[in-house]
Structure formats: structure tokens, C-alpha cells
C-alpha positions as CSV (number, residue, x, y, z in Angstrom):
1,M,0.0,0.1,-0.1
2,N,1.5,3.2,-0.9
3,S,-1.2,5.9,-1.3
4,Q,-4.1,7.5,0.5
5,T,-6.4,5.9,-2.3
6,D,-5.3,2.6,-1.0
7,L,-5.8,3.4,2.7
8,A,-9.3,4.9,1.8
9,A,-10.2,1.5,0.0
10,M,-8.9,-0.7,3.1
11,L,-11.1,1.4,5.4
12,C,-14.0,0.9,3.0
13,S,-13.4,-2.8,3.2
14,R,-13.4,-2.6,6.8
15,L,-16.8,-0.6,7.0
16,C,-18.4,-3.1,4.4
17,H,-17.1,-6.1,6.6
18,D,-18.5,-4.6,9.9
19,L,-21.8,-3.8,8.2
20,L,-22.3,-7.0,6.3
21,S,-23.7,-9.1,9.3
22,P,-26.4,-6.6,10.5
23,V,-27.5,-5.6,7.2
24,G,-27.8,-9.2,6.1
25,A,-29.8,-10.0,9.0
26,L,-32.1,-7.2,8.0
27,S,-32.5,-8.6,4.5
28,N,-33.2,-12.2,6.0
29,G,-35.6,-10.9,8.5
30,L,-37.5,-9.1,5.7
31,E,-37.7,-12.2,3.5
32,L,-39.0,-14.2,6.6
33,L,-41.5,-11.6,7.4
34,A,-42.9,-11.5,3.9
35,D,-43.6,-15.2,4.0
36,E,-44.7,-15.8,7.4
37,T,-48.3,-15.7,8.6
38,D,-48.0,-17.0,12.1
39,A,-48.4,-14.2,14.4
40,E,-45.8,-15.2,16.8
41,M,-43.3,-15.9,14.2
42,R,-43.9,-12.4,12.7
43,A,-43.3,-10.9,16.0
44,Q,-39.9,-12.7,16.3
45,C,-39.2,-11.5,12.6
46,M,-39.9,-7.9,13.9
47,Q,-37.7,-8.3,16.8
48,L,-34.7,-9.6,14.6
49,L,-35.3,-6.6,12.5
50,E,-35.3,-4.1,15.4
51,Q,-32.2,-5.6,16.7
52,S,-30.4,-5.4,13.4
53,A,-31.5,-2.0,12.6
54,K,-30.1,-0.9,15.9
55,I,-26.6,-2.5,15.4
56,S,-26.6,-1.1,11.9
57,T,-27.4,2.4,13.3
58,D,-24.9,2.1,16.0
59,K,-22.0,1.0,13.8
60,L,-22.8,4.1,11.3
61,K,-22.7,6.5,14.1
62,F,-19.4,4.9,15.2
63,F,-18.1,5.1,11.6
64,R,-19.1,8.7,11.2
65,L,-17.0,9.9,14.2
66,A,-13.9,7.2,14.0
67,F,-13.6,7.5,10.3
68,G,-15.5,10.3,8.7
69,A,-15.4,14.1,8.8
70,A,-18.1,14.1,11.7
71,G,-20.1,16.9,10.1
72,G,-22.2,19.0,12.4
73,F,-19.6,19.3,14.8
74,G,-17.0,22.1,14.9
75,E,-13.1,21.7,16.1
76,S,-14.4,19.7,19.2
77,V,-16.8,16.9,19.6
78,P,-19.0,16.5,22.8
79,V,-17.5,13.7,24.9
80,E,-21.1,12.4,25.4
81,E,-21.3,11.6,21.5
82,A,-18.1,9.3,21.8
83,E,-19.4,7.7,25.0
84,E,-22.8,7.0,23.3
85,V,-21.2,5.2,20.4
86,V,-18.7,3.3,22.4
87,T,-21.4,2.1,25.1
88,A,-23.6,1.0,22.1
89,L,-20.7,-1.2,20.6
90,A,-19.9,-2.7,24.1
91,A,-23.6,-3.7,24.6
92,D,-23.7,-5.3,21.1
93,A,-20.5,-7.3,22.0
94,K,-22.1,-8.5,25.2
95,R,-20.2,-9.8,28.4
96,V,-18.2,-6.4,28.3
97,T,-18.4,-4.1,31.3
98,L,-17.4,-0.4,30.2
99,N,-16.0,2.1,32.7
100,W,-15.7,5.6,31.4
101,A,-13.2,8.4,33.0
102,I,-13.1,11.6,30.9
103,A,-13.6,14.9,33.0
104,D,-13.7,17.3,29.7
105,A,-17.0,18.1,28.2
106,T,-15.5,18.0,24.8
107,L,-12.3,16.8,23.1
108,P,-10.5,17.9,19.9
109,K,-12.1,16.1,16.8
110,P,-8.8,14.3,16.0
111,A,-8.3,13.1,19.7
112,V,-12.0,11.7,19.4
113,K,-10.9,9.7,16.2
114,V,-8.0,8.3,18.1
115,L,-10.1,7.6,21.2
116,L,-12.8,5.8,19.2
117,N,-10.3,3.7,17.1
118,L,-8.4,2.7,20.3
119,S,-11.6,1.7,22.0
120,Q,-12.6,-0.4,19.1
121,I,-9.4,-2.3,19.0
122,A,-9.5,-2.9,22.7
123,L,-13.0,-4.1,22.5
124,D,-12.3,-6.4,19.7
125,A,-9.6,-8.1,21.8
126,L,-12.1,-9.0,24.6
127,I,-13.4,-12.1,22.7
128,R,-14.6,-14.0,25.8
129,G,-15.8,-10.7,27.5
130,G,-14.1,-8.6,30.2
131,T,-13.7,-5.1,31.2
132,L,-13.1,-1.9,28.9
133,D,-11.7,1.0,30.7
134,I,-11.6,4.3,28.6
135,G,-9.9,7.6,29.7
136,A,-8.6,10.9,28.5
137,E,-7.3,14.0,30.1
138,R,-5.6,17.2,29.1
139,R,-2.3,18.0,30.6
140,P,-0.1,20.9,30.0
141,D,3.1,20.4,28.1
142,G,5.2,23.1,29.8
143,N,5.1,25.3,26.6
144,G,1.8,26.9,26.9
145,R,-0.2,24.2,25.2
146,N,-2.1,21.0,26.3
147,N,-1.6,17.4,25.5
148,V,-4.6,15.1,25.2
149,E,-3.6,11.8,26.9
150,I,-5.9,8.8,25.9
151,V,-6.0,5.3,27.3
152,A,-8.0,2.3,26.5
153,R,-7.4,-0.7,28.6
154,A,-9.2,-4.3,27.9
155,T,-8.8,-6.8,30.7
156,G,-10.2,-10.4,30.4
157,D,-9.6,-14.1,30.7
158,R,-8.1,-14.1,27.2
159,I,-6.9,-11.2,25.0
160,A,-6.8,-11.6,21.3
161,F,-4.5,-9.1,19.8
162,D,-2.8,-9.3,16.5
163,E,0.6,-7.6,17.1
164,T,0.6,-6.5,13.5
165,I,-1.9,-3.9,14.7
166,G,0.5,-2.9,17.3
167,K,3.0,-2.4,14.6
168,A,0.6,-0.3,12.8
169,L,-0.2,1.9,15.8
170,Q,3.5,2.5,16.2
171,G,4.1,3.3,12.7
172,E,6.3,0.4,12.2
173,I,4.2,-1.9,10.0
174,D,5.5,-2.9,6.6
175,P,3.3,-1.4,4.0
176,S,2.8,-4.9,2.5
177,D,1.1,-5.9,5.8
178,I,-1.7,-3.1,5.8
179,S,-5.0,-4.7,5.2
180,S,-8.6,-3.9,6.1
181,R,-7.8,-5.3,9.7
182,T,-4.9,-3.0,10.3
183,A,-6.1,0.1,8.3
184,A,-7.7,1.8,11.1
185,A,-4.6,1.5,13.2
186,H,-2.5,2.8,10.4
187,M,-4.9,5.8,9.8
188,I,-4.8,6.9,13.5
189,A,-1.0,6.5,13.7
190,L,-0.8,8.9,10.7
191,L,-3.0,11.4,12.4
192,A,-1.0,11.2,15.6
193,E,2.0,11.9,13.5
194,E,0.5,14.8,11.8
195,M,-0.3,16.4,15.4
196,G,3.1,15.8,16.6
197,G,2.0,13.0,19.0
198,G,2.3,9.2,19.1
199,L,0.6,6.0,20.0
200,Q,1.8,3.1,22.0
201,Y,0.4,-0.3,23.5
202,A,1.3,-2.9,26.1
203,L,0.2,-6.6,26.0
204,S,0.0,-9.2,28.7
205,D,-1.7,-12.5,29.2
206,D,-4.8,-10.8,30.7
207,A,-4.5,-7.1,29.7
208,L,-4.2,-4.7,26.6
209,V,-3.4,-1.1,27.2
210,L,-3.6,1.3,24.3
211,G,-2.5,4.8,24.7
212,A,-2.0,8.0,22.9
213,V,-0.4,11.5,23.6
214,L,-1.7,14.2,21.1
215,P,-0.7,17.9,21.3
216,E,-3.5,20.3,20.9
217,A,-3.5,22.8,18.1
218,E,-2.9,26.2,19.1
219,G,-6.2,28.2,20.1
220,M,-8.0,25.1,21.5
221,I,-9.5,25.9,24.9
222,G,-9.0,23.3,27.5
């Protein structure tokens, strides 16, 4: 991969992959509903449609903030918007306890992109359930500006993490290893680099810790 076009294609592949299951369930539910005459079965079909529609909507809201331009917001995004989409994804994953620790009411839009993508990576690692802790805070850098420090910590009985994603986060991935699976990590690594910051991760048998330090642009109010 050697161009922004290739990265965009990889991200589109990721989005299509993530939406295929809930949208497919919507299609199947509509087919069943069209042929079913039993009232109880039709009620079950409606329940399936409602669940699939909610999951699809939750994912689209996440994609809008995590990958898109997040139109409708200014330079900062309300933290409650980010919390809403992560809470929905954690609920869809099931068996995941979510803890949220962010004091600020808003965060810069690039920081929210990084936070959401780190949260998704951490959530994906909890294949048997567990706890997802998400935190962020502004800290002075000593030069009259703030750094936004972000952490997403996944703990559970089994952590599934492809360290190729870790290499992508740290900007150490070989271009040939960038795929739809690693594209999001590569994207936020590029974003962090553009901001003058960086990403890091630490992995153990029962925990995955993902972190970011992102300098705020001049003129941003903490």
C-alpha cells in the first residue's frame, strides 16, 4: 500500500465487513416476514429486524466519528457523543463491562477519532468478555499548550490481539502488511504523527493497554 487511495479502499473494506452481518440480518428478516403468516413468528421477525437495525445504526454512528469528517461538529466533539457510540458497541459485544473516565465535556475532533479507534481495537480483543476502561485528560506540556492523553485498557480471561495492529499503531508496519484489519490503526498512527504526537501499546496475558499523547492545536480551549 503506497497511497491515500489505497488506505481509503482498506477502510471501506473494513466498513463493509462490519456492516455485512447486521444488514444481511435485516434482509433475511424482511424475507421471513414477507412469507410468514403465524403471528408469533412475525413478532420474532420484527424483533430481529429491530435488533439488526439498531446494530447497523450504532455502527454507522461509530464510523461517522471514527473515520469520517463528523459533519455537524466544530473543531471539538462532545464527549457524550463518543461515549454513546462506544457504549452501544460494548452492549452489542455482550459480556463487556465499560468504565468511562473523562472529565472534559469536549475533546478535539482528531483526539475523538483516536479515542474511538483505540476503544474499538481494545473491544475486539475481549473475545470472551471482560472490562474495557477508557480515559482521557488534558495535561499542560510546559510550553503553553495542552496534550490530550488517551488510554483504552481491555482486561479479561483471554486477550486476542494481532501484534501487526500494534506495529501499525506505532508506525512500524511494513506497507505490505496493511490490510482492512490494520487500516484503522495505520490511519490513527498517521493522524497522531501529523499532530506531533504518538501511540503506544502494552500486551500481557490478561490485559491490553493502548495509549496516545496528542498535542492540541494552538487556539484550542481546554
